[in-house]
N, C-alpha and C positions, 0 to 999 in steps of 0.2 A: 373669545371664544364672540367669535361677528354675529349680527342680522341672521347671515347667509347658512355660515357654520351651523344654527338654532335652528333654524329653518329644515335642515337637510337634517341635523342628527334626530329631530323630530318624528320627522316621516319617516327615518327607521328605525325608529322603536317597533317593539311586535313583544308579544306573550305576555312574560305577567310583567314586566319592563311597561310598556303599552298600558296596560292598565293600575298598573302603582301610579303611575304617572297622573293620569286621567284620575284614581283614589284622592291622591294630590293636592290634584284644583276640587274640585268639590269641598274637599276639610281645609284647602284655605279659605274656598266662601261660606261656609257652614254656617259660620255665626251671623250671615245676611238672611238664612234665610228664619232662624231661628227668634231673631232679633224686629225682626218681619212678623211672625205669625205675637210672638207677644206682645209686639206692639195695638196692636186688631180682636186681638184678643180667642187668635189659635188659639181649639189647646192640642198642638199638631206638632209642636217641637223637641221631643225628647222620643215620638215616633218616628217621627225622619233619622234622629243622631242613635238611632237604634239599628233601620235601614244601615242609616248609613256604619255601623257596626258588624254587621254581618257581612259588609260587600269588603271590610280591608279581615278578616276573622277568610273569607274566601283564601284570601291567598300563603295562606300556613295551610288552611283541609280541602281535599276535593266536596265539589259540591256538585246535586246533579244538577243536568240542567232544566228537567223540569220544574227545578224553584226557583227557576231565571224571571219566569213568567211571571208567576205569587209576586215576586217583593217590584215587581217594572208595575202591574199592576195597585200595587201596597204608595206603588211612590207616585203615579197617576192620579189617587185619592188624596193623599196628603199636599200636591200641588195644588199650586192657587193659580185660579186665576185671573190673567192683566187685567183683562177687561171688569174686573167687579173689585176691583180696586183703585180710589183716588191718590191713593201714597205713592210712592214712586218709588219705597222700601220694595210695592211686587215685583221686582223687573229686578236687583239683585237679587231677590228670595229662588222665583222663578227661574234665575242662570244658573241657580244652584245645583235645582231639581236637573233640569238639561246635561247637565257640567255628571252629577251621581248616573241621568240614563244610560251615558257612549260611554260610564263607566259599567254600568251591567248588560252592555248590551251589546261592549265586546268579551265578554260571558259565556253568551250566547251563540255569538260569529267571532269568532278573535280574528278571522281572516283579512275583516272591513276595517280598513285603518282609520281612527278616529282621532286620533292623539294631535292635528296640527289641530284640525276644527274645533274643539273645545279648545285648545290651547291661547287661540286668535278666538274663541269666545270669550275666555275671560280678565285678556286682559280688553277684551271692551265693557267688560262690567264695568273696568278703572276706567277708563276712557269715557264715558256716557255717566259715572259716577260727578270727576273732572268735571268735565261741560256744563253740567248742569248747574254743579256747585259752587262756579269761576271761574265757566265761560261766557256769558253772558253778557254782550254784547262788542265782544271780542270780535276781528276781524279774520280771517280764515290764519291768514301770517303769526295771529298770537296767537291763537288758539294752540297752533302747530308750535309752537314757542314752550307755550306751556304744558302742553301733554310733555313733549321733549326734558322741559325740566323737574318735572313732578314729584314730589318725594313719593305717591305709591305711584305712580310711572316704574320707575328708578326700582324698588322695590318688590313692584310681580315680575319687572325683566331679571331680578337678582334668581327671586324665586325661584323661576321655571330657565333660569339654565344651572346652576347647580343640582337642581333638579335632574335636571337630564347627564350632566354630566355626574353624581354618583350611579347612574346605570353601569357608565363605561368599566370600573372598575369591581362590576357586585357580577359573581357569577349566578347567584343563584337567590331567590327572593330568605335569607334566612330572619328570624325569627326578632334577634336584633337589628337586621338591616332596616325590615318590615316597620321596627317601634321606629327609627332615630326618623326616618322619613313620615309616618306620621304627625311625630311631636313637633318636627317639622313644619311641616304641613300647618299645624293645627292653634302654632303661631301665637300660642299661652294663651289662646281665643279670639284674635286677634284677628281681623277677618281679611281680604284683598282691599277693604275700602275703608282700612283702619276704624271699622270700627270695633269692640270690647263689646261679649258676654258679660265683663263686669260693671260696664255700663251703666 
């Protein structure tokens, strides 16, 4: 699947497939939030995990639309203010919140396509991290090469493409399918930035 085929496939995701895609992107980046919250002693990691779990449960049971605004309000209260912290970690943590917000908004308004922006947002989190940690002093060409060859970029690409491909073969979100996607996305607690909850 080349870049154009991937973009086309993402742009065609609808209903439960789009929601699952958004949830998987959020799941993969959750450790970025949890580790930041831990580092700055915000006691919000467990509450956010709960919110993420509620999102996954929506694939298996009907959720009344009136619940979603409450969940969005809770998400907002748990989201860090990027201007309030000097630490770089606030940005990937906030990106995670944005991804989960897109998933919840998808439940509220399924007709508006969100997967393409979310896909790019998740990849941008990885790019920004690499640029900050390894790209200092590089000219543009060298930076492009670094990003193209970086293992984290390759992993992000593989993860997102395999996610999209898995929907092609799946007609309904069976519990087994959702569990498999969720487990793959969780990646044993290692985020899209290669940082781990067990570190």
